[in-house]
Structure formats: C-alpha cells, structure tokens
MITOR-963575 format. One record per residue (C-alpha): residue number from 1; residue in three letters; x, y, z. Coordinates in steps of 0.02 Angstrom, whole numbers, plus 32768, in hexadecimal, padded with zeros to 4 digits. Layout:
# residues N
   i  aa   xx   yy   zz
 NUM ala    X    Y    Z
...
//
This chain:
# residues 102
   i  aa   xx   yy   zz
   1 met 7AC6 7FD7 7B6A
   2 asn 7A83 8081 7B63
   3 ser 7ACC 8124 7BA2
   4 val 7A50 8117 7C46
   5 glu 7A90 806C 7C6E
   6 tyr 7B3A 8092 7C51
   7 arg 7B34 8127 7CC9
   8 gln 7AD9 80B3 7D4D
   9 leu 7B66 802F 7D3D
  10 cys 7BE7 80BC 7D4E
  11 gln 7B99 8101 7DF4
  12 leu 7B8F 804C 7E39
  13 ile 7C49 8028 7E0B
  14 lys 7C72 80D8 7E63
  15 ser 7C0E 80A8 7EFC
  16 met 7C5D 7FFB 7F0D
  17 glu 7D06 803E 7EF4
  18 thr 7CEC 80C4 7F83
  19 ser 7CA2 803B 7FF1
  20 leu 7D38 7FCE 7FC7
  21 ser 7DBF 8048 7FEA
  22 gly 7D79 806D 8097
  23 lys 7D72 7FBF 80CB
  24 ile 7E33 7F9C 808E
  25 asp 7E65 803A 80F2
  26 arg 7E09 7FFC 8185
  27 phe 7E4A 7F55 8169
  28 ala 7F0B 7F95 815C
  29 lys 7EF5 7FF8 81FD
  30 asn 7EB6 7F6B 8258
  31 met 7F3D 7EFA 820C
  32 phe 7FBA 7F76 8248
  33 asp 7F71 7F86 82F8
  34 ala 7F67 7EC6 8310
  35 leu 8025 7EB7 82D4
  36 lys 805F 7F3F 834A
  37 gly 7FFB 7EF2 83D9
  38 leu 8052 7E40 83BB
  39 gly 8101 7E99 83B9
  40 ile 811C 7E73 8300
  41 ile 8123 7F30 82D2
  42 asp 818C 7FAD 8338
  43 pro 8100 802F 8364
  44 asp 818C 80BA 8373
  45 lys 81C0 8091 82B9
  46 asp 8142 80CC 8228
  47 thr 81A6 80B9 818C
  48 met 8227 8030 8134
  49 ser 82BD 8049 80D2
  50 thr 82C7 7FF9 802A
  51 ala 833C 7F75 8061
  52 glu 82CD 7F47 80F9
  53 val 8230 7F31 8090
  54 cys 8291 7EBC 8013
  55 arg 82DB 7E5F 809E
  56 his 822E 7E4B 80F5
  57 tyr 81CB 7E18 8058
  58 gly 825A 7DC2 7FF5
  59 ile 825A 7E20 7F60
  60 ser 82E8 7E7B 7EFD
  61 glu 8303 7F31 7F0C
  62 arg 82D2 7F32 7E51
  63 gln 8233 7EEA 7E6A
  64 leu 820D 7F6E 7EEF
  65 tyr 824A 7FF7 7E78
  66 glu 81B9 7FAC 7DF4
  67 tyr 813E 7FB4 7E79
  68 arg 816E 806B 7EA8
  69 ala 8172 80A2 7DE9
  70 ser 80D4 805B 7DBE
  71 gly 8081 80BA 7E51
  72 glu 8043 8016 7E9D
  73 leu 80AD 8037 7F38
  74 pro 80A6 80E7 7F8A
  75 phe 8154 811D 7FD0
  76 ile 81A1 81C1 801E
  77 lys 8245 820C 7FD9
  78 thr 82A7 8289 8052
  79 gly 82E8 830C 7FE7
  80 asn 82FA 832D 7F2F
  81 ala 839B 82E0 7F00
  82 lys 83BC 824E 7E9A
  83 asn 8408 81EC 7F2B
  84 ser 8374 821D 7FA8
  85 lys 833B 819F 8022
  86 ile 8297 813B 7FF7
  87 lys 8232 8105 8088
  88 tyr 818E 809F 808C
  89 arg 8105 80B4 810E
  90 ile 80F5 8018 8160
  91 ile 8036 8015 814F
  92 asp 8048 802E 808A
  93 val 80B7 7F9D 8073
  94 ile 8048 7F22 80E4
  95 glu 7FB4 7F5B 8088
  96 phe 8005 7F48 7FDE
  97 phe 804D 7E9C 8000
  98 ala 7FBA 7E57 8055
  99 leu 7F5A 7E91 7FBE
 100 arg 7FD2 7E39 7F43
 101 asn 7FD4 7D94 7FB0
 102 ala 7F0D 7D8F 7FBF
//
C-alpha cells in the first residue's frame, strides 16, 4: 500500500467513524425517548447512582469501576474528595449496555 492509498483509507475510516457516531447518538436519544414514553424511565431523573446501575444491569461494583476506569462508561463525579459521589447519565448507561449486548 502506498502513501496515497493509505491516506485515502484513513479518510474513509474517519468518514465512517463520524457517520457511525452520529447514528449511535441518534439511536441513543430515540431509545431514551421511547423508554420515557413507555414509563420505564422517570422523565424527572437523568442520572443513576452506582448502586442503581449495578442493580439494574446485574453487575458488581468492581465491574462498573472497571468500565469507568477504562473510560468506556462516562461518569460525573460530584466534588474532588475521595468519597465524592459518582453519578452516571442514564442516556450514557443505556447506550453503553446496548452496545455491549449488541
């Protein structure tokens, strides 16, 4: 493969990545809206605690920590202290587990 072909391949991959990212975002939003419409998700609540995520998806806190530490699952830390609360946006959790189970 020469350098021109390599650059073209990189551009194609980047284009596909951008397109796929937008599709995933739209899918996650549509799924979230559908779940709210069915009453599965409380529309007044937009985050979940560590315990709620673990209970809902049947995983251990250690496994959830691994997802968080690897950067796979985004989270929100309230404060800078060691014992600050960690929350997860529901839309991020739904998207993460939907992609893992796909």
